[in-house]
SEVEXTOR-470279 format. One record per residue: x, y, z of N, C-alpha, C in turn. Coordinates in steps of 0.1 Angstrom, whole numbers, padded with zeros to 4 digits, always signed. Example, Ala and Ser with C-alpha at 12.3 -4.5 7.8 and 13.67 -1.06 7.14 Angstrom:
<rs>
+0132-0057+0078+0123-0045+0078+0132-0033+0078;+0128-0022+0071+0137-0011+0071+0129+0000+0079;
</rs>
This chain:
<rs>
-1691-1311+0038-1699-1302+0035-1711-1298+0046;-1712-1287+0048-1724-1282+0057-1736-1281+0052;-1746-1287+0058-1764-1288+0052-1767-1274+0056;-1773-1266+0049-1778-1256+0048-1787-1257+0060;-1789-1245+0069-1796-1244+0081-1812-1247+0080;-1815-1243+0071-1830-1247+0071-1835-1261+0071;-1823-1270+0066-1826-1285+0065-1828-1289+0078;-1821-1283+0087-1822-1289+0102-1834-1284+0113;-1841-1269+0108-1850-1267+0113-1865-1273+0112;-1868-1275+0124-1881-1281+0121-1890-1276+0115;-1900-1283+0105-1910-1279+0097-1920-1273+0110;-1922-1277+0119-1934-1273+0126-1928-1256+0129;-1918-1254+0132-1915-1241+0135-1917-1229+0124;-1919-1239+0111-1920-1225+0098-1935-1228+0098;-1940-1236+0102-1955-1239+0097-1966-1231+0099;-1963-1227+0112-1974-1213+0118-1972-1199+0105;-1958-1198+0104-1957-1187+0094-1962-1189+0081;-1963-1201+0074-1970-1202+0064-1984-1200+0065;-1988-1206+0077-2005-1205+0077-2010-1188+0082;-1997-1180+0092-2002-1167+0094-2002-1160+0080;-1993-1165+0071-1994-1154+0057-2005-1155+0048;-2007-1169+0050-2021-1172+0041-2036-1165+0047;-2037-1165+0060-2045-1157+0069-2049-1145+0068;-2037-1138+0067-2033-1122+0068-2041-1121+0050;-2041-1127+0041-2045-1123+0029-2060-1132+0026;-2068-1137+0039-2079-1140+0038-2079-1155+0030;-2069-1160+0032-2070-1178+0030-2067-1185+0045;-2070-1198+0046-2070-1206+0053-2061-1218+0054;-2063-1221+0067-2053-1231+0073-2054-1246+0064;-2068-1245+0063-2069-1257+0058-2065-1259+0040;-2064-1246+0035-2059-1244+0022-2043-1246+0024;-2036-1240+0032-2023-1245+0033-2022-1262+0033;-2027-1265+0042-2027-1280+0044-2029-1289+0033;-2037-1284+0024-2043-1291+0011-2031-1290+0003;-2024-1278+0002-2012-1278-0006-2000-1286-0001;-1999-1285+0011-1989-1295+0017-1991-1310+0011;-2002-1314+0017-2009-1327+0011-2004-1330-0004;-2010-1318-0011-2007-1322-0027-1992-1325-0031;-1986-1318-0026-1970-1316-0027-1965-1329-0023;-1969-1334-0009-1957-1342-0004-1968-1358-0006;-1977-1357-0006-1984-1371-0003-1989-1373+0010;-1985-1367+0022-1991-1370+0033-2003-1366+0038;-2010-1377+0044-2025-1372+0044-2023-1363+0060;-2037-1361+0060-2037-1349+0071-2032-1353+0087;-2036-1365+0089-2030-1372+0101-2015-1372+0100;-2007-1376+0089-1995-1379+0089-1987-1366+0090;-1994-1354+0083-1990-1342+0086-1989-1338+0096;-2001-1337+0104-2000-1336+0118-1991-1344+0126;-1987-1353+0124-1977-1364+0132-1963-1356+0126;-1964-1353+0117-1947-1348+0112-1946-1335+0122;-1958-1326+0122-1957-1313+0129-1955-1315+0145;-1963-1323+0151-1961-1327+0164-1950-1334+0168;-1942-1341+0161-1928-1347+0159-1917-1339+0156;-1918-1328+0155-1908-1314+0150-1900-1324+0143;-1904-1331+0132-1897-1332+0120-1889-1323+0114;-1875-1324+0108-1868-1316+0103-1873-1313+0088;-1868-1303+0084-1871-1299+0068-1868-1315+0060;-1855-1317+0062-1850-1326+0055-1853-1337+0057;-1859-1343+0072-1868-1358+0071-1881-1356+0066;-1889-1344+0066-1903-1341+0063-1904-1345+0047;-1892-1341+0040-1893-1339+0023-1886-1357+0022;-1878-1362+0030-1876-1374+0026-1884-1384+0030;-1891-1383+0035-1906-1393+0045-1915-1389+0036;-1916-1381+0029-1928-1377+0021-1934-1390+0016;-1949-1396+0016-1951-1406+0010-1949-1406-0008;-1954-1395-0013-1953-1396-0025-1954-1381-0031;-1940-1378-0033-1939-1361-0042-1946-1363-0052;-1956-1350-0052-1964-1349-0067-1954-1346-0079;-1960-1354-0090-1949-1353-0101-1952-1342-0108;-1964-1334-0105-1971-1324-0113-1962-1312-0104;-1954-1313-0094-1945-1306-0090-1935-1295-0099;-1932-1302-0108-1921-1296-0120-1930-1291-0126;-1940-1289-0128-1949-1274-0134-1946-1263-0124;-1940-1263-0114-1940-1249-0103-1926-1242-0110;-1931-1230-0117-1922-1222-0122-1921-1208-0112;-1909-1201-0112-1910-1188-0109-1899-1184-0097;-1902-1174-0092-1890-1170-0083-1894-1167-0069;-1885-1175-0061-1885-1172-0046-1872-1172-0038;-1874-1157-0030-1864-1154-0025-1850-1150-0037;-1855-1145-0049-1847-1140-0059-1840-1156-0066;-1847-1164-0065-1842-1176-0071-1853-1183-0081;-1848-1188-0091-1856-1196-0099-1860-1207-0093;-1871-1212-0089-1872-1228-0083-1872-1236-0093;-1872-1236-0106-1871-1248-0115-1854-1245-0118;-1844-1237-0113-1833-1240-0114-1825-1245-0105;-1832-1246-0093-1826-1251-0082-1820-1267-0083;-1806-1267-0080-1800-1280-0081-1802-1293-0069;-1800-1284-0061-1801-1294-0045-1818-1300-0042;-1819-1310-0043-1832-1313-0043-1843-1311-0031;-1837-1310-0018-1845-1309-0007-1847-1293-0008;-1837-1286-0012-1839-1270-0012-1850-1267-0022;-1850-1278-0033-1860-1275-0041-1874-1277-0040;-1873-1286-0031-1889-1290-0027-1891-1281-0014;-1884-1274-0008-1889-1265+0004-1894-1251-0004;-1884-1247-0015-1890-1238-0024-1901-1239-0032;-1902-1247-0036-1916-1254-0043-1929-1247-0033;-1926-1254-0021-1937-1252-0011-1937-1239-0010;-1928-1227-0006-1924-1216-0004-1936-1207-0015;-1930-1211-0030-1939-1208-0039-1954-1208-0039;-1958-1220-0036-1971-1224-0036-1979-1214-0025;-1972-1215-0013-1979-1206-0001-1980-1192-0009;-1971-1186-0013-1966-1171-0018-1980-1174-0030;-1982-1181-0035-1995-1179-0047-2007-1180-0042;-2007-1187-0029-2022-1186-0020-2024-1176-0014;-2012-1167-0010-2013-1154-0001-2017-1145-0011;-2013-1147-0028-2014-1135-0038-2030-1137-0041;-2036-1148-0036-2049-1148-0040-2054-1159-0054;-2040-1165-0057-2044-1176-0069-2053-1186-0066;-2063-1187-0076-2073-1200-0073-2062-1211-0069;-2071-1220-0060-2064-1234-0059-2065-1243-0070;-2072-1243-0077-2072-1251-0093-2058-1245-0097;-2055-1237-0102-2040-1229-0106-2031-1236-0098;-2030-1235-0085-2018-1237-0074-2017-1250-0072;-2026-1260-0075-2024-1272-0076-2024-1275-0090;-2008-1277-0096-2011-1280-0110-2014-1294-0112;-2019-1291-0128-2024-1304-0133-2016-1305-0144;-2006-1317-0151-1999-1317-0161-2009-1317-0173;
</rs>
């Protein structure tokens, strides 16, 4: 079975697009980083190392120190697909991140984006 193309893309190649999307809506790179750290458990230094190392998406999520258990509370549609119904674990993690960045760009408060159980 062939892996989806995004699995082999470097996280660093997509990261600037997350930041740009947020900044277009008057949000910040720091907020993007906070969302990524919340979702993955990476420290800021670990996140920057993953970016510097050009880590692919699959490795980025597989090596995440602690995927946040509250990520299961993320619901909604990204690219026409409900994130809670995605069966492939890595794809679901990628879409969770996409959904959180979308919410940031739409002006949602950080307290709401970073779900609490």
